[in-house]
mmCIF file as gemmi writes it, N, C-alpha and C atoms, coordinates in Angstrom:
data_model
loop_
_atom_site.group_PDB
_atom_site.id
_atom_site.type_symbol
_atom_site.label_atom_id
_atom_site.label_alt_id
_atom_site.label_comp_id
_atom_site.label_asym_id
_atom_site.label_entity_id
_atom_site.label_seq_id
_atom_site.pdbx_PDB_ins_code
_atom_site.Cartn_x
_atom_site.Cartn_y
_atom_site.Cartn_z
_atom_site.occupancy
_atom_site.B_iso_or_equiv
_atom_site.pdbx_formal_charge
_atom_site.auth_seq_id
_atom_site.auth_asym_id
_atom_site.pdbx_PDB_model_num
ATOM 1 N N . UNK Axp A 1 ? -24.978 -45.514 -16.795 1 0 ? 1 A 1
ATOM 2 C CA . UNK Axp A 1 ? -25.033 -44.072 -16.613 1 0 ? 1 A 1
ATOM 3 C C . UNK Axp A 1 ? -23.746 -43.612 -15.931 1 0 ? 1 A 1
ATOM 4 N N . UNK Axp A 2 ? -23.162 -42.567 -16.423 1 0 ? 2 A 1
ATOM 5 C CA . UNK Axp A 2 ? -21.917 -42.049 -15.864 1 0 ? 2 A 1
ATOM 6 C C . UNK Axp A 2 ? -22.194 -41.295 -14.566 1 0 ? 2 A 1
ATOM 7 N N . UNK Axp A 3 ? -21.313 -41.451 -13.62 1 0 ? 3 A 1
ATOM 8 C CA . UNK Axp A 3 ? -21.448 -40.742 -12.343 1 0 ? 3 A 1
ATOM 9 C C . UNK Axp A 3 ? -20.991 -39.301 -12.524 1 0 ? 3 A 1
ATOM 10 N N . UNK Axp A 4 ? -21.692 -38.392 -11.892 1 0 ? 4 A 1
ATOM 11 C CA . UNK Axp A 4 ? -21.331 -36.98 -11.954 1 0 ? 4 A 1
ATOM 12 C C . UNK Axp A 4 ? -20.226 -36.714 -10.944 1 0 ? 4 A 1
ATOM 13 N N . UNK Axp A 5 ? -19.133 -36.15 -11.39 1 0 ? 5 A 1
ATOM 14 C CA . UNK Axp A 5 ? -18.066 -35.769 -10.477 1 0 ? 5 A 1
ATOM 15 C C . UNK Axp A 5 ? -18.13 -34.262 -10.273 1 0 ? 5 A 1
ATOM 16 N N . UNK Axp A 6 ? -17.84 -33.866 -9.094 1 0 ? 6 A 1
ATOM 17 C CA . UNK Axp A 6 ? -17.932 -32.45 -8.743 1 0 ? 6 A 1
ATOM 18 C C . UNK Axp A 6 ? -16.583 -31.774 -8.976 1 0 ? 6 A 1
ATOM 19 N N . UNK Axp A 7 ? -16.253 -31.62 -10.241 1 0 ? 7 A 1
ATOM 20 C CA . UNK Axp A 7 ? -15.017 -30.963 -10.627 1 0 ? 7 A 1
ATOM 21 C C . UNK Axp A 7 ? -15.358 -29.793 -11.537 1 0 ? 7 A 1
ATOM 22 N N . UNK Axp A 8 ? -14.357 -28.997 -11.826 1 0 ? 8 A 1
ATOM 23 C CA . UNK Axp A 8 ? -14.576 -27.828 -12.66 1 0 ? 8 A 1
ATOM 24 C C . UNK Axp A 8 ? -13.35 -27.605 -13.52 1 0 ? 8 A 1
ATOM 25 N N . UNK Axp A 9 ? -13.56 -27.536 -14.815 1 0 ? 9 A 1
ATOM 26 C CA . UNK Axp A 9 ? -12.486 -27.188 -15.754 1 0 ? 9 A 1
ATOM 27 C C . UNK Axp A 9 ? -12.764 -25.782 -16.265 1 0 ? 9 A 1
ATOM 28 N N . UNK Axp A 10 ? -11.764 -24.934 -16.181 1 0 ? 10 A 1
ATOM 29 C CA . UNK Axp A 10 ? -11.934 -23.543 -16.579 1 0 ? 10 A 1
ATOM 30 C C . UNK Axp A 10 ? -11.136 -23.229 -17.829 1 0 ? 10 A 1
ATOM 31 N N . UNK Axp A 11 ? -11.754 -22.485 -18.726 1 0 ? 11 A 1
ATOM 32 C CA . UNK Axp A 11 ? -11.068 -21.895 -19.869 1 0 ? 11 A 1
ATOM 33 C C . UNK Axp A 11 ? -10.219 -20.751 -19.299 1 0 ? 11 A 1
ATOM 34 N N . UNK Axp A 12 ? -9.084 -20.432 -19.906 1 0 ? 12 A 1
ATOM 35 C CA . UNK Axp A 12 ? -8.26 -19.332 -19.375 1 0 ? 12 A 1
ATOM 36 C C . UNK Axp A 12 ? -9.03 -18.024 -19.165 1 0 ? 12 A 1
ATOM 37 N N . UNK Axp A 13 ? -9.977 -17.705 -20.05 1 0 ? 13 A 1
ATOM 38 C CA . UNK Axp A 13 ? -10.767 -16.482 -19.871 1 0 ? 13 A 1
ATOM 39 C C . UNK Axp A 13 ? -11.654 -16.564 -18.63 1 0 ? 13 A 1
ATOM 40 N N . UNK Axp A 14 ? -12.196 -17.745 -18.361 1 0 ? 14 A 1
ATOM 41 C CA . UNK Axp A 14 ? -13.025 -17.924 -17.169 1 0 ? 14 A 1
ATOM 42 C C . UNK Axp A 14 ? -12.182 -17.762 -15.91 1 0 ? 14 A 1
ATOM 43 N N . UNK Axp A 15 ? -10.993 -18.366 -15.903 1 0 ? 15 A 1
ATOM 44 C CA . UNK Axp A 15 ? -10.104 -18.249 -14.743 1 0 ? 15 A 1
ATOM 45 C C . UNK Axp A 15 ? -9.729 -16.784 -14.501 1 0 ? 15 A 1
ATOM 46 N N . UNK Axp A 16 ? -9.405 -16.071 -15.579 1 0 ? 16 A 1
ATOM 47 C CA . UNK Axp A 16 ? -9.042 -14.659 -15.449 1 0 ? 16 A 1
ATOM 48 C C . UNK Axp A 16 ? -10.182 -13.853 -14.841 1 0 ? 16 A 1
ATOM 49 N N . UNK Axp A 17 ? -11.394 -14.112 -15.294 1 0 ? 17 A 1
ATOM 50 C CA . UNK Axp A 17 ? -12.548 -13.38 -14.768 1 0 ? 17 A 1
ATOM 51 C C . UNK Axp A 17 ? -12.782 -13.7 -13.294 1 0 ? 17 A 1
ATOM 52 N N . UNK Axp A 18 ? -12.701 -14.977 -12.935 1 0 ? 18 A 1
ATOM 53 C CA . UNK Axp A 18 ? -12.876 -15.357 -11.532 1 0 ? 18 A 1
ATOM 54 C C . UNK Axp A 18 ? -11.786 -14.746 -10.656 1 0 ? 18 A 1
ATOM 55 N N . UNK Axp A 19 ? -10.554 -14.766 -11.119 1 0 ? 19 A 1
ATOM 56 C CA . UNK Axp A 19 ? -9.456 -14.154 -10.358 1 0 ? 19 A 1
ATOM 57 C C . UNK Axp A 19 ? -9.684 -12.663 -10.156 1 0 ? 19 A 1
ATOM 58 N N . UNK Axp A 20 ? -10.092 -11.992 -11.23 1 0 ? 20 A 1
ATOM 59 C CA . UNK Axp A 20 ? -10.342 -10.55 -11.116 1 0 ? 20 A 1
ATOM 60 C C . UNK Axp A 20 ? -11.414 -10.256 -10.073 1 0 ? 20 A 1
ATOM 61 N N . UNK Axp A 21 ? -12.528 -10.959 -10.14 1 0 ? 21 A 1
ATOM 62 C CA . UNK Axp A 21 ? -13.624 -10.693 -9.2 1 0 ? 21 A 1
ATOM 63 C C . UNK Axp A 21 ? -13.276 -11.145 -7.785 1 0 ? 21 A 1
ATOM 64 N N . UNK Axp A 22 ? -12.514 -12.232 -7.651 1 0 ? 22 A 1
ATOM 65 C CA . UNK Axp A 22 ? -12.084 -12.657 -6.322 1 0 ? 22 A 1
ATOM 66 C C . UNK Axp A 22 ? -11.232 -11.585 -5.651 1 0 ? 22 A 1
ATOM 67 N N . UNK Axp A 23 ? -10.399 -10.918 -6.435 1 0 ? 23 A 1
ATOM 68 C CA . UNK Axp A 23 ? -9.455 -9.954 -5.879 1 0 ? 23 A 1
ATOM 69 C C . UNK Axp A 23 ? -9.955 -8.516 -5.834 1 0 ? 23 A 1
ATOM 70 N N . UNK Axp A 24 ? -10.97 -8.17 -6.654 1 0 ? 24 A 1
ATOM 71 C CA . UNK Axp A 24 ? -11.315 -6.754 -6.79 1 0 ? 24 A 1
ATOM 72 C C . UNK Axp A 24 ? -12.795 -6.414 -6.667 1 0 ? 24 A 1
ATOM 73 N N . UNK Axp A 25 ? -13.678 -7.377 -6.638 1 0 ? 25 A 1
ATOM 74 C CA . UNK Axp A 25 ? -15.104 -7.056 -6.609 1 0 ? 25 A 1
ATOM 75 C C . UNK Axp A 25 ? -15.492 -6.489 -5.248 1 0 ? 25 A 1
ATOM 76 N N . UNK Axp A 26 ? -16.327 -5.455 -5.209 1 0 ? 26 A 1
ATOM 77 C CA . UNK Axp A 26 ? -16.726 -4.866 -3.93 1 0 ? 26 A 1
ATOM 78 C C . UNK Axp A 26 ? -17.711 -5.732 -3.143 1 0 ? 26 A 1
ATOM 79 N N . UNK Axp A 27 ? -18.282 -6.761 -3.758 1 0 ? 27 A 1
ATOM 80 C CA . UNK Axp A 27 ? -19.272 -7.608 -3.075 1 0 ? 27 A 1
ATOM 81 C C . UNK Axp A 27 ? -18.584 -8.805 -2.432 1 0 ? 27 A 1
ATOM 82 N N . UNK Axp A 28 ? -18.547 -8.851 -1.093 1 0 ? 28 A 1
ATOM 83 C CA . UNK Axp A 28 ? -17.863 -9.961 -0.413 1 0 ? 28 A 1
ATOM 84 C C . UNK Axp A 28 ? -18.405 -11.333 -0.802 1 0 ? 28 A 1
ATOM 85 N N . UNK Axp A 29 ? -19.725 -11.458 -0.965 1 0 ? 29 A 1
ATOM 86 C CA . UNK Axp A 29 ? -20.285 -12.766 -1.297 1 0 ? 29 A 1
ATOM 87 C C . UNK Axp A 29 ? -19.772 -13.249 -2.648 1 0 ? 29 A 1
ATOM 88 N N . UNK Axp A 30 ? -19.57 -12.335 -3.588 1 0 ? 30 A 1
ATOM 89 C CA . UNK Axp A 30 ? -19.087 -12.725 -4.912 1 0 ? 30 A 1
ATOM 90 C C . UNK Axp A 30 ? -17.602 -13.082 -4.86 1 0 ? 30 A 1
ATOM 91 N N . UNK Axp A 31 ? -16.823 -12.349 -4.074 1 0 ? 31 A 1
ATOM 92 C CA . UNK Axp A 31 ? -15.409 -12.701 -3.91 1 0 ? 31 A 1
ATOM 93 C C . UNK Axp A 31 ? -15.274 -14.112 -3.34 1 0 ? 31 A 1
ATOM 94 N N . UNK Axp A 32 ? -16.117 -14.436 -2.37 1 0 ? 32 A 1
ATOM 95 C CA . UNK Axp A 32 ? -16.08 -15.764 -1.76 1 0 ? 32 A 1
ATOM 96 C C . UNK Axp A 32 ? -16.455 -16.853 -2.762 1 0 ? 32 A 1
ATOM 97 N N . UNK Axp A 33 ? -17.481 -16.629 -3.539 1 0 ? 33 A 1
ATOM 98 C CA . UNK Axp A 33 ? -17.928 -17.617 -4.518 1 0 ? 33 A 1
ATOM 99 C C . UNK Axp A 33 ? -16.88 -17.826 -5.6 1 0 ? 33 A 1
ATOM 100 N N . UNK Axp A 34 ? -16.251 -16.753 -6.051 1 0 ? 34 A 1
ATOM 101 C CA . UNK Axp A 34 ? -15.193 -16.877 -7.05 1 0 ? 34 A 1
ATOM 102 C C . UNK Axp A 34 ? -14.008 -17.658 -6.476 1 0 ? 34 A 1
ATOM 103 N N . UNK Axp A 35 ? -13.648 -17.374 -5.243 1 0 ? 35 A 1
ATOM 104 C CA . UNK Axp A 35 ? -12.553 -18.107 -4.598 1 0 ? 35 A 1
ATOM 105 C C . UNK Axp A 35 ? -12.881 -19.591 -4.524 1 0 ? 35 A 1
ATOM 106 N N . UNK Axp A 36 ? -14.114 -19.919 -4.202 1 0 ? 36 A 1
ATOM 107 C CA . UNK Axp A 36 ? -14.526 -21.32 -4.112 1 0 ? 36 A 1
ATOM 108 C C . UNK Axp A 36 ? -14.407 -22.004 -5.469 1 0 ? 36 A 1
ATOM 109 N N . UNK Axp A 37 ? -14.86 -21.348 -6.537 1 0 ? 37 A 1
ATOM 110 C CA . UNK Axp A 37 ? -14.779 -21.957 -7.869 1 0 ? 37 A 1
ATOM 111 C C . UNK Axp A 37 ? -13.331 -22.187 -8.277 1 0 ? 37 A 1
ATOM 112 N N . UNK Axp A 38 ? -12.458 -21.242 -7.962 1 0 ? 38 A 1
ATOM 113 C CA . UNK Axp A 38 ? -11.047 -21.394 -8.303 1 0 ? 38 A 1
ATOM 114 C C . UNK Axp A 38 ? -10.409 -22.556 -7.548 1 0 ? 38 A 1
ATOM 115 N N . UNK Axp A 39 ? -10.753 -22.722 -6.287 1 0 ? 39 A 1
ATOM 116 C CA . UNK Axp A 39 ? -10.198 -23.827 -5.503 1 0 ? 39 A 1
ATOM 117 C C . UNK Axp A 39 ? -10.696 -25.167 -6.025 1 0 ? 39 A 1
ATOM 118 N N . UNK Axp A 40 ? -11.957 -25.236 -6.423 1 0 ? 40 A 1
ATOM 119 C CA . UNK Axp A 40 ? -12.493 -26.475 -6.992 1 0 ? 40 A 1
ATOM 120 C C . UNK Axp A 40 ? -11.792 -26.771 -8.315 1 0 ? 40 A 1
ATOM 121 N N . UNK Axp A 41 ? -11.587 -25.752 -9.133 1 0 ? 41 A 1
ATOM 122 C CA . UNK Axp A 41 ? -10.894 -25.935 -10.406 1 0 ? 41 A 1
ATOM 123 C C . UNK Axp A 41 ? -9.453 -26.39 -10.194 1 0 ? 41 A 1
ATOM 124 N N . UNK Axp A 42 ? -8.858 -26.006 -9.064 1 0 ? 42 A 1
ATOM 125 C CA . UNK Axp A 42 ? -7.483 -26.399 -8.76 1 0 ? 42 A 1
ATOM 126 C C . UNK Axp A 42 ? -7.395 -27.77 -8.096 1 0 ? 42 A 1
ATOM 127 N N . UNK Axp A 43 ? -8.547 -28.44 -7.922 1 0 ? 43 A 1
ATOM 128 C CA . UNK Axp A 43 ? -8.515 -29.821 -7.452 1 0 ? 43 A 1
ATOM 129 C C . UNK Axp A 43 ? -9.114 -30.106 -6.092 1 0 ? 43 A 1
ATOM 130 N N . UNK Axp A 44 ? -9.49 -29.093 -5.338 1 0 ? 44 A 1
ATOM 131 C CA . UNK Axp A 44 ? -10.138 -29.35 -4.048 1 0 ? 44 A 1
ATOM 132 C C . UNK Axp A 44 ? -11.559 -29.831 -4.287 1 0 ? 44 A 1
ATOM 133 N N . UNK Axp A 45 ? -12.051 -30.67 -3.404 1 0 ? 45 A 1
ATOM 134 C CA . UNK Axp A 45 ? -13.448 -31.077 -3.504 1 0 ? 45 A 1
ATOM 135 C C . UNK Axp A 45 ? -14.327 -29.954 -2.973 1 0 ? 45 A 1
ATOM 136 N N . UNK Axp A 46 ? -15.557 -29.852 -3.457 1 0 ? 46 A 1
ATOM 137 C CA . UNK Axp A 46 ? -16.464 -28.836 -2.921 1 0 ? 46 A 1
ATOM 138 C C . UNK Axp A 46 ? -16.663 -28.972 -1.408 1 0 ? 46 A 1
ATOM 139 N N . UNK Axp A 47 ? -16.676 -30.204 -0.915 1 0 ? 47 A 1
ATOM 140 C CA . UNK Axp A 47 ? -16.844 -30.412 0.524 1 0 ? 47 A 1
ATOM 141 C C . UNK Axp A 47 ? -15.662 -29.842 1.301 1 0 ? 47 A 1
ATOM 142 N N . UNK Axp A 48 ? -14.444 -30.08 0.814 1 0 ? 48 A 1
ATOM 143 C CA . UNK Axp A 48 ? -13.253 -29.543 1.473 1 0 ? 48 A 1
ATOM 144 C C . UNK Axp A 48 ? -13.223 -28.018 1.409 1 0 ? 48 A 1
ATOM 145 N N . UNK Axp A 49 ? -13.628 -27.47 0.28 1 0 ? 49 A 1
ATOM 146 C CA . UNK Axp A 49 ? -13.692 -26.008 0.161 1 0 ? 49 A 1
ATOM 147 C C . UNK Axp A 49 ? -14.673 -25.454 1.182 1 0 ? 49 A 1
ATOM 148 N N . UNK Axp A 50 ? -15.82 -26.086 1.288 1 0 ? 50 A 1
ATOM 149 C CA . UNK Axp A 50 ? -16.849 -25.606 2.215 1 0 ? 50 A 1
ATOM 150 C C . UNK Axp A 50 ? -16.375 -25.656 3.665 1 0 ? 50 A 1
ATOM 151 N N . UNK Axp A 51 ? -15.714 -26.718 4.034 1 0 ? 51 A 1
ATOM 152 C CA . UNK Axp A 51 ? -15.322 -26.908 5.439 1 0 ? 51 A 1
ATOM 153 C C . UNK Axp A 51 ? -14.027 -26.207 5.825 1 0 ? 51 A 1
ATOM 154 N N . UNK Axp A 52 ? -13.072 -26.118 4.886 1 0 ? 52 A 1
ATOM 155 C CA . UNK Axp A 52 ? -11.745 -25.633 5.267 1 0 ? 52 A 1
ATOM 156 C C . UNK Axp A 52 ? -11.127 -24.639 4.296 1 0 ? 52 A 1
ATOM 157 N N . UNK Axp A 53 ? -11.761 -24.367 3.155 1 0 ? 53 A 1
ATOM 158 C CA . UNK Axp A 53 ? -11.101 -23.59 2.12 1 0 ? 53 A 1
ATOM 159 C C . UNK Axp A 53 ? -11.493 -22.135 2.033 1 0 ? 53 A 1
ATOM 160 N N . UNK Axp A 54 ? -12.451 -21.706 2.841 1 0 ? 54 A 1
ATOM 161 C CA . UNK Axp A 54 ? -12.911 -20.319 2.784 1 0 ? 54 A 1
ATOM 162 C C . UNK Axp A 54 ? -12.637 -19.638 4.121 1 0 ? 54 A 1
ATOM 163 N N . UNK Axp A 55 ? -12.888 -18.357 4.205 1 0 ? 55 A 1
ATOM 164 C CA . UNK Axp A 55 ? -12.608 -17.64 5.447 1 0 ? 55 A 1
ATOM 165 C C . UNK Axp A 55 ? -13.415 -18.177 6.617 1 0 ? 55 A 1
ATOM 166 N N . UNK Axp A 56 ? -14.64 -18.617 6.342 1 0 ? 56 A 1
ATOM 167 C CA . UNK Axp A 56 ? -15.426 -19.259 7.392 1 0 ? 56 A 1
ATOM 168 C C . UNK Axp A 56 ? -16.098 -20.489 6.801 1 0 ? 56 A 1
ATOM 169 N N . UNK Axp A 57 ? -16.287 -21.516 7.604 1 0 ? 57 A 1
ATOM 170 C CA . UNK Axp A 57 ? -16.888 -22.75 7.088 1 0 ? 57 A 1
ATOM 171 C C . UNK Axp A 57 ? -18.3 -22.512 6.555 1 0 ? 57 A 1
ATOM 172 N N . UNK Axp A 58 ? -18.632 -23.23 5.512 1 0 ? 58 A 1
ATOM 173 C CA . UNK Axp A 58 ? -19.957 -23.175 4.894 1 0 ? 58 A 1
ATOM 174 C C . UNK Axp A 58 ? -20.557 -24.573 4.885 1 0 ? 58 A 1
ATOM 175 N N . UNK Axp A 59 ? -21.846 -24.652 4.759 1 0 ? 59 A 1
ATOM 176 C CA . UNK Axp A 59 ? -22.51 -25.924 4.547 1 0 ? 59 A 1
ATOM 177 C C . UNK Axp A 59 ? -22.067 -26.422 3.173 1 0 ? 59 A 1
ATOM 178 N N . UNK Axp A 60 ? -21.623 -27.668 3.061 1 0 ? 60 A 1
ATOM 179 C CA . UNK Axp A 60 ? -21.204 -28.169 1.746 1 0 ? 60 A 1
ATOM 180 C C . UNK Axp A 60 ? -22.291 -28.031 0.682 1 0 ? 60 A 1
ATOM 181 N N . UNK Axp A 61 ? -23.552 -28.162 1.051 1 0 ? 61 A 1
ATOM 182 C CA . UNK Axp A 61 ? -24.63 -28.004 0.073 1 0 ? 61 A 1
ATOM 183 C C . UNK Axp A 61 ? -24.613 -26.614 -0.554 1 0 ? 61 A 1
ATOM 184 N N . UNK Axp A 62 ? -24.183 -25.621 0.199 1 0 ? 62 A 1
ATOM 185 C CA . UNK Axp A 62 ? -24.085 -24.26 -0.322 1 0 ? 62 A 1
ATOM 186 C C . UNK Axp A 62 ? -23.061 -24.199 -1.445 1 0 ? 62 A 1
ATOM 187 N N . UNK Axp A 63 ? -21.888 -24.765 -1.215 1 0 ? 63 A 1
ATOM 188 C CA . UNK Axp A 63 ? -20.827 -24.727 -2.225 1 0 ? 63 A 1
ATOM 189 C C . UNK Axp A 63 ? -21.213 -25.582 -3.427 1 0 ? 63 A 1
ATOM 190 N N . UNK Axp A 64 ? -21.854 -26.737 -3.183 1 0 ? 64 A 1
ATOM 191 C CA . UNK Axp A 64 ? -22.336 -27.549 -4.306 1 0 ? 64 A 1
ATOM 192 C C . UNK Axp A 64 ? -23.351 -26.759 -5.134 1 0 ? 64 A 1
ATOM 193 N N . UNK Axp A 65 ? -24.177 -25.962 -4.486 1 0 ? 65 A 1
ATOM 194 C CA . UNK Axp A 65 ? -25.14 -25.118 -5.203 1 0 ? 65 A 1
ATOM 195 C C . UNK Axp A 65 ? -24.452 -24.073 -6.056 1 0 ? 65 A 1
ATOM 196 N N . UNK Axp A 66 ? -23.424 -23.431 -5.509 1 0 ? 66 A 1
ATOM 197 C CA . UNK Axp A 66 ? -22.665 -22.449 -6.29 1 0 ? 66 A 1
ATOM 198 C C . UNK Axp A 66 ? -22.049 -23.112 -7.513 1 0 ? 66 A 1
ATOM 199 N N . UNK Axp A 67 ? -21.462 -24.301 -7.313 1 0 ? 67 A 1
ATOM 200 C CA . UNK Axp A 67 ? -20.835 -25.027 -8.41 1 0 ? 67 A 1
ATOM 201 C C . UNK Axp A 67 ? -21.861 -25.421 -9.471 1 0 ? 67 A 1
ATOM 202 N N . UNK Axp A 68 ? -23.001 -25.886 -9.036 1 0 ? 68 A 1
ATOM 203 C CA . UNK Axp A 68 ? -24.056 -26.29 -9.98 1 0 ? 68 A 1
ATOM 204 C C . UNK Axp A 68 ? -24.534 -25.09 -10.797 1 0 ? 68 A 1
ATOM 205 N N . UNK Axp A 69 ? -24.77 -23.947 -10.123 1 0 ? 69 A 1
ATOM 206 C CA . UNK Axp A 69 ? -25.217 -22.758 -10.848 1 0 ? 69 A 1
ATOM 207 C C . UNK Axp A 69 ? -24.135 -22.216 -11.776 1 0 ? 69 A 1
ATOM 208 N N . UNK Axp A 70 ? -22.875 -22.272 -11.347 1 0 ? 70 A 1
ATOM 209 C CA . UNK Axp A 70 ? -21.788 -21.828 -12.226 1 0 ? 70 A 1
ATOM 210 C C . UNK Axp A 70 ? -21.715 -22.733 -13.45 1 0 ? 70 A 1
ATOM 211 N N . UNK Axp A 71 ? -21.892 -24.026 -13.252 1 0 ? 71 A 1
ATOM 212 C CA . UNK Axp A 71 ? -21.844 -24.963 -14.36 1 0 ? 71 A 1
ATOM 213 C C . UNK Axp A 71 ? -22.97 -24.791 -15.358 1 0 ? 71 A 1
ATOM 214 N N . UNK Axp A 72 ? -24.146 -24.402 -14.889 1 0 ? 72 A 1
ATOM 215 C CA . UNK Axp A 72 ? -25.287 -24.258 -15.792 1 0 ? 72 A 1
ATOM 216 C C . UNK Axp A 72 ? -25.475 -22.839 -16.303 1 0 ? 72 A 1
ATOM 217 N N . UNK Axp A 73 ? -25.125 -21.837 -15.501 1 0 ? 73 A 1
ATOM 218 C CA . UNK Axp A 73 ? -25.407 -20.448 -15.864 1 0 ? 73 A 1
ATOM 219 C C . UNK Axp A 73 ? -24.16 -19.62 -16.119 1 0 ? 73 A 1
ATOM 220 N N . UNK Axp A 74 ? -22.99 -20.183 -15.86 1 0 ? 74 A 1
ATOM 221 C CA . UNK Axp A 74 ? -21.767 -19.415 -16.014 1 0 ? 74 A 1
ATOM 222 C C . UNK Axp A 74 ? -21.597 -18.416 -14.882 1 0 ? 74 A 1
ATOM 223 N N . UNK Axp A 75 ? -20.824 -17.385 -15.141 1 0 ? 75 A 1
ATOM 224 C CA . UNK Axp A 75 ? -20.525 -16.395 -14.106 1 0 ? 75 A 1
ATOM 225 C C . UNK Axp A 75 ? -21.787 -15.791 -13.507 1 0 ? 75 A 1
ATOM 226 N N . UNK Axp A 76 ? -22.81 -15.585 -14.326 1 0 ? 76 A 1
ATOM 227 C CA . UNK Axp A 76 ? -24.068 -15.023 -13.822 1 0 ? 76 A 1
ATOM 228 C C . UNK Axp A 76 ? -24.702 -15.869 -12.731 1 0 ? 76 A 1
ATOM 229 N N . UNK Axp A 77 ? -24.422 -17.153 -12.728 1 0 ? 77 A 1
ATOM 230 C CA . UNK Axp A 77 ? -24.953 -18.024 -11.689 1 0 ? 77 A 1
ATOM 231 C C . UNK Axp A 77 ? -24.398 -17.713 -10.31 1 0 ? 77 A 1
ATOM 232 N N . UNK Axp A 78 ? -23.231 -17.101 -10.258 1 0 ? 78 A 1
ATOM 233 C CA . UNK Axp A 78 ? -22.662 -16.72 -8.964 1 0 ? 78 A 1
ATOM 234 C C . UNK Axp A 78 ? -23.288 -15.446 -8.426 1 0 ? 78 A 1
ATOM 235 N N . UNK Axp A 79 ? -23.939 -14.687 -9.29 1 0 ? 79 A 1
ATOM 236 C CA . UNK Axp A 79 ? -24.53 -13.414 -8.883 1 0 ? 79 A 1
ATOM 237 C C . UNK Axp A 79 ? -25.923 -13.572 -8.293 1 0 ? 79 A 1
ATOM 238 N N . UNK Axp A 80 ? -26.574 -14.681 -8.573 1 0 ? 80 A 1
ATOM 239 C CA . UNK Axp A 80 ? -27.954 -14.865 -8.126 1 0 ? 80 A 1
ATOM 240 C C . UNK Axp A 80 ? -28.009 -15.624 -6.812 1 0 ? 80 A 1
ATOM 241 N N . UNK Axp A 81 ? -29.138 -15.596 -6.194 1 0 ? 81 A 1
ATOM 242 C CA . UNK Axp A 81 ? -29.433 -16.382 -4.993 1 0 ? 81 A 1
ATOM 243 C C . UNK Axp A 81 ? -28.607 -15.983 -3.784 1 0 ? 81 A 1
ATOM 244 N N . UNK Axp A 82 ? -28.369 -14.701 -3.595 1 0 ? 82 A 1
ATOM 245 C CA . UNK Axp A 82 ? -27.707 -14.294 -2.363 1 0 ? 82 A 1
ATOM 246 C C . UNK Axp A 82 ? -28.731 -14.396 -1.25 1 0 ? 82 A 1
ATOM 247 N N . UNK Axp A 83 ? -28.364 -15.065 -0.185 1 0 ? 83 A 1
ATOM 248 C CA . UNK Axp A 83 ? -29.262 -15.23 0.954 1 0 ? 83 A 1
ATOM 249 C C . UNK Axp A 83 ? -28.626 -14.601 2.18 1 0 ? 83 A 1
ATOM 250 N N . UNK Axp A 84 ? -29.433 -14.425 3.189 1 0 ? 84 A 1
ATOM 251 C CA . UNK Axp A 84 ? -28.921 -13.89 4.438 1 0 ? 84 A 1
ATOM 252 C C . UNK Axp A 84 ? -29.205 -12.407 4.544 1 0 ? 84 A 1
ATOM 253 N N . UNK Axp A 85 ? -28.846 -11.862 5.678 1 0 ? 85 A 1
ATOM 254 C CA . UNK Axp A 85 ? -29.072 -10.448 5.912 1 0 ? 85 A 1
ATOM 255 C C . UNK Axp A 85 ? -30.499 -10.187 6.385 1 0 ? 85 A 1
ATOM 256 N N . UNK Axp A 86 ? -30.71 -8.963 6.797 1 0 ? 86 A 1
ATOM 257 C CA . UNK Axp A 86 ? -32.029 -8.574 7.306 1 0 ? 86 A 1
ATOM 258 C C . UNK Axp A 86 ? -33.044 -8.519 6.17 1 0 ? 86 A 1
ATOM 259 N N . UNK Axp A 87 ? -34.217 -8.912 6.472 1 0 ? 87 A 1
ATOM 260 C CA . UNK Axp A 87 ? -35.319 -8.866 5.506 1 0 ? 87 A 1
ATOM 261 C C . UNK Axp A 87 ? -36.287 -7.761 5.935 1 0 ? 87 A 1
ATOM 262 N N . UNK Axp A 88 ? -36.709 -6.996 4.969 1 0 ? 88 A 1
ATOM 263 C CA . UNK Axp A 88 ? -37.702 -5.974 5.257 1 0 ? 88 A 1
ATOM 264 C C . UNK Axp A 88 ? -39.071 -6.589 5.094 1 0 ? 88 A 1
ATOM 265 N N . UNK Axp A 89 ? -39.906 -6.436 6.097 1 0 ? 89 A 1
ATOM 266 C CA . UNK Axp A 89 ? -41.266 -6.969 6.026 1 0 ? 89 A 1
ATOM 267 C C . UNK Axp A 89 ? -42.247 -5.855 6.358 1 0 ? 89 A 1
ATOM 268 N N . UNK Axp A 90 ? -43.258 -5.718 5.522 1 0 ? 90 A 1
ATOM 269 C CA . UNK Axp A 90 ? -44.255 -4.694 5.806 1 0 ? 90 A 1
ATOM 270 C C . UNK Axp A 90 ? -45.05 -5.043 7.061 1 0 ? 90 A 1
ATOM 271 N N . UNK Axp A 91 ? -45.486 -4.034 7.768 1 0 ? 91 A 1
ATOM 272 C CA . UNK Axp A 91 ? -46.288 -4.257 8.983 1 0 ? 91 A 1
ATOM 273 C C . UNK Axp A 91 ? -47.722 -4.537 8.678 1 0 ? 91 A 1
């Protein structure tokens, strides 16, 4: 069985889309996720991106999750599963 490597190869159209959203999207979480995918595609490991490649350190499992969803769902995978922030709970 072949070992899974945590790398990412991007088609030029995919890179262009990630660059555009990294630089211009109004959603900070999406800009961060796009930046992470671009760094992984450029050769950084997901663990290195999580610890040292973003504005603030992330749990490596978080970045591996983004990579896994991008690999299976494409760009739409970066839009789902936003966590954090205040939760509204009924009384």
